[in-house]
C-alpha positions in Angstrom: 50.4 122.8 111.7 47.1 124.6 112.0 46.3 127.7 114.0 45.3 127.3 117.6 43.1 129.0 120.1 44.8 132.3 121.0 46.4 132.7 117.6 45.7 135.8 115.4 44.0 135.4 112.1 46.7 135.8 109.4 46.6 138.8 107.2 45.4 137.7 103.8 43.7 139.5 100.9 40.7 137.7 99.5 37.6 138.6 97.4 33.9 139.2 98.0 31.3 140.1 95.3 30.5 143.8 95.2 28.1 145.7 93.0 30.7 146.0 90.2 32.1 142.5 90.5 34.8 140.9 92.8 36.3 143.3 95.3 39.4 142.8 97.4 38.9 142.5 101.2 41.5 141.7 103.8 41.2 139.6 106.9 42.3 142.7 108.8 39.2 144.5 107.6 36.9 141.6 108.3 38.1 140.8 111.9 39.6 144.0 113.4 37.5 145.2 116.4 34.7 142.6 115.7 33.5 139.4 117.1 33.1 137.1 114.1 31.9 133.5 113.4 33.7 132.1 110.4 33.1 128.7 108.9 34.7 127.0 106.0 33.4 124.4 103.6 35.3 122.2 101.1 33.3 123.5 98.2 30.3 125.6 97.3 27.3 123.7 95.9 28.7 120.4 97.2 26.0 118.2 98.9 26.9 118.4 102.6 27.7 122.1 102.3 24.5 122.9 100.5 22.1 120.7 102.3 23.3 121.2 105.9 26.3 123.4 106.6 25.4 126.7 105.0 21.7 126.4 105.5 22.2 125.9 109.3 24.0 129.2 109.5 21.3 130.9 107.4 18.6 129.7 109.7 20.6 130.5 112.9 22.1 133.8 111.7 19.8 136.0 113.9 20.3 133.8 117.0 24.1 133.9 116.4 24.1 137.7 116.0 22.0 138.0 119.2 24.9 136.4 121.1 27.1 139.5 120.3 28.5 138.4 116.9 29.1 141.3 114.5 29.4 139.1 111.3 29.2 135.6 110.0 31.6 134.6 107.3 31.4 131.5 105.0 34.6 130.8 103.2 35.6 128.2 100.6 38.3 127.6 98.0 36.1 129.0 95.2 36.0 132.3 93.3 33.9 135.2 94.2 31.4 134.5 91.3 30.7 131.0 92.6 30.5 132.2 96.3 28.0 134.9 95.3 25.9 132.6 93.3 25.9 130.0 96.0 25.0 132.6 98.6 22.1 133.8 96.5 20.8 130.3 95.9 20.9 129.6 99.6 19.3 133.0 100.7 22.4 133.8 102.6 22.1 137.6 102.6 23.1 137.7 106.3 26.4 135.9 105.6 29.6 137.3 104.1 30.4 134.8 101.3 34.2 135.0 101.2 36.1 133.7 98.2 39.5 132.0 99.0 40.1 131.2 95.3 43.8 130.3 95.7 43.5 128.7 99.1 45.6 131.5 100.6 43.5 131.8 103.8 43.2 128.0 104.2 46.9 127.6 103.7 47.8 130.5 106.1 45.5 128.9 108.7 47.1 125.5 108.1 43.6 124.1 107.4 44.0 122.8 103.8 43.1 119.3 102.6 44.1 117.4 99.5 40.9 116.7 97.5 42.7 115.8 94.3 41.3 112.3 94.4 38.0 114.0 93.6 39.5 116.3 91.0 39.1 119.3 93.4 42.8 120.0 94.1 43.6 121.8 97.3 40.6 122.7 99.4 39.8 123.9 102.9 39.0 121.6 105.7 35.6 121.9 107.2 35.8 124.0 110.3 34.1 126.8 112.3 35.7 129.4 114.6 34.8 132.2 116.8 37.2 135.2 116.5 37.3 138.2 118.7 39.2 141.2 117.3 41.3 138.9 115.2 42.1 136.4 117.9 40.8 132.8 117.7 38.6 132.0 120.7 37.2 128.7 119.4 38.3 126.4 116.6 36.3 123.3 115.7 37.6 121.2 112.8 35.5 118.3 111.5 37.4 115.2 110.3 34.1 113.7 109.0 30.6 115.1 109.0 29.5 118.5 110.1 28.9 118.1 113.9 31.7 120.2 115.3 31.4 123.0 112.8 27.6 123.2 112.6 25.7 126.4 113.3 24.0 124.7 116.3 27.3 123.7 117.9 28.7 127.3 117.4 25.5 128.9 118.7 25.8 126.7 121.9 29.5 127.7 122.3 28.6 131.4 122.2 
């Protein structure tokens, strides 16, 4: 069962790329006292994620922040090196590229999917959420496509 509106983001330790390499960061640090938009993709550098999902948030980052959002997080079941390279390739400087290498966050949220048919193992479902001080205010999960979790949809919900 996945998290619901009104639930708290589970406490999980993940990785982001720092100046010296991958650095640990907790969901508590990322969400406490902040209004955050977080979106998840099944995989960095995959077609829909690279052509539409992440670029939409890159383009809309300023407009999203103007609605009172402190940070925008992109997460995927990839390591910090891949997430950093993907962020750099997509000019995503305004977005925290959060590595969920072992699918710990996706699992804790109840938002995993089995992509083993594509040789990708356990992945995150595609979703976007608005979180206020660690509490989920909005959760949009896409079964197919990128409509519910797009930057435009989230911007309109803010």
